C-alpha positions as CSV (number, residue, x, y, z in Angstrom):
1,X,116.4,74.5,81.8
2,X,115.9,77.5,79.5
3,X,112.9,78.8,81.3
4,X,114.9,78.6,84.6
5,X,117.5,80.8,83.0
6,X,115.0,83.4,82.0
7,X,113.6,83.5,85.4
8,X,117.0,84.4,86.9
9,X,116.8,87.7,85.1
10,X,113.2,88.4,86.4
11,X,114.5,87.7,90.0
12,X,117.3,90.3,89.5
13,X,114.8,92.8,88.2
14,X,112.5,92.1,91.1
15,X,115.3,92.7,93.6
16,X,116.1,96.0,91.9
17,X,112.5,97.1,92.0
18,X,112.2,96.1,95.7
19,X,115.5,98.1,96.5
20,X,114.0,101.1,94.7
21,X,110.7,100.8,96.6
22,X,112.5,100.6,99.9
23,X,114.5,103.7,99.1
24,X,111.3,105.6,98.2
25,X,109.8,104.7,101.6
26,X,113.0,105.1,103.8
27,X,114.4,108.5,102.6
28,X,111.4,110.8,103.4
29,X,110.8,109.1,106.8
30,X,114.5,109.4,107.6
31,X,114.3,113.1,107.0
32,X,111.1,113.4,109.1
33,X,112.5,111.5,112.0
34,X,115.7,113.6,111.9
35,X,113.8,116.9,111.8
36,X,111.6,115.6,114.8
37,X,114.8,115.0,116.8
38,X,114.7,111.1,116.6
39,X,117.5,109.1,115.1
40,X,117.0,108.7,111.3
41,X,117.8,104.9,111.4
42,X,114.4,104.4,113.0
43,X,113.0,104.8,109.5
44,X,114.5,101.4,108.7
45,X,112.0,99.8,111.1
46,X,109.3,100.8,108.6
47,X,110.4,97.9,106.4
48,X,109.3,95.4,109.1
49,X,105.6,94.6,109.1
50,X,103.6,95.4,112.3
51,X,106.7,97.1,113.7
52,X,106.1,99.9,111.2
53,X,102.7,100.7,112.5
54,X,104.1,100.7,116.2
55,X,106.9,103.1,115.2
56,X,104.5,105.5,113.4
57,X,102.2,105.6,116.4
58,X,105.0,106.1,118.9
59,X,106.4,108.9,116.7
60,X,103.1,110.5,116.3
61,X,102.2,110.7,120.0
62,X,105.6,111.0,121.6
63,X,107.1,114.3,122.8
64,X,109.5,115.3,120.0
65,X,113.0,116.2,121.2
66,X,113.4,118.8,118.5
67,X,110.4,120.8,119.8
68,X,111.4,123.8,121.7
69,X,109.5,126.0,124.1
70,X,106.6,125.1,126.3
71,X,104.4,122.1,125.5
72,X,101.6,123.1,123.2
73,X,98.5,120.9,122.8
74,X,98.5,118.9,119.6
């Protein structure tokens, strides 16, 4: 029973590390998506496996709403 009690603390620390890591990933992409003219909440999709790759490709090759002027080649 004692080892189970010690593991409870580890799970709490693991959850805190996971939350910190998710924040490190989400915040910069939220800013990038906002500057590109897309809603910032799209960065939350980066936490979902496979969907994150799809979102990054769509953002990379889509026409950015924040871009002004004539379309320039990428």
